[in-house]
Legacy VTK file of the C-alpha trace (Angstrom):
# vtk DataFile Version 3.0
C-alpha trace
ASCII
DATASET POLYDATA
POINTS 49 float
18.175 -0.959 7.244
15.283 1.507 7.181
14.936 4.202 4.574
14.410 7.829 5.548
10.761 7.477 4.496
10.203 4.424 6.712
11.774 6.266 9.636
9.598 9.344 9.055
6.409 7.295 8.738
7.079 5.587 12.054
7.615 8.827 13.983
4.993 9.721 16.564
3.099 6.444 16.001
1.660 7.423 12.628
-0.722 4.904 11.060
-3.504 5.002 8.483
-6.243 2.585 9.560
-8.598 3.577 6.725
-8.551 0.732 4.159
-10.332 2.758 1.482
-7.517 5.349 1.488
-4.924 2.604 0.855
-7.092 1.287 -1.986
-7.412 4.763 -3.503
-3.629 5.083 -3.459
-3.221 1.639 -5.049
-5.665 2.574 -7.823
-3.431 5.550 -8.703
-0.418 3.306 -9.368
0.483 3.206 -13.064
0.809 -0.101 -14.864
-1.177 -2.250 -12.438
-2.533 -5.401 -14.048
-3.858 -8.862 -13.284
-1.498 -11.829 -13.317
-3.308 -15.126 -12.862
-5.526 -14.736 -9.825
-3.514 -11.835 -8.393
-2.329 -8.329 -9.231
0.969 -6.622 -10.003
1.618 -4.714 -7.838
-0.253 -6.720 -5.183
-3.460 -5.361 -3.670
-3.043 -3.455 -0.413
-2.639 -6.102 2.275
-5.537 -4.745 4.280
-7.929 -5.365 1.325
-6.201 -8.258 -0.415
-5.808 -10.492 2.637
LINES 1 50
49 0 1 2 3 4 5 6 7 8 9 10 11 12 13 14 15 16 17 18 19 20 21 22 23 24 25 26 27 28 29 30 31 32 33 34 35 36 37 38 39 40 41 42 43 44 45 46 47 48
């Protein structure tokens, strides 16, 4: 079941192929911290993969 946000994002083929923008958004998340060799929340897939 998709949320309203997921439905809206998918309209008209919207995508954001700019990895640095995803990273900037991730850096704004409060409470991010390292856990072992990873992060909580995880790095953006496009940079962390």
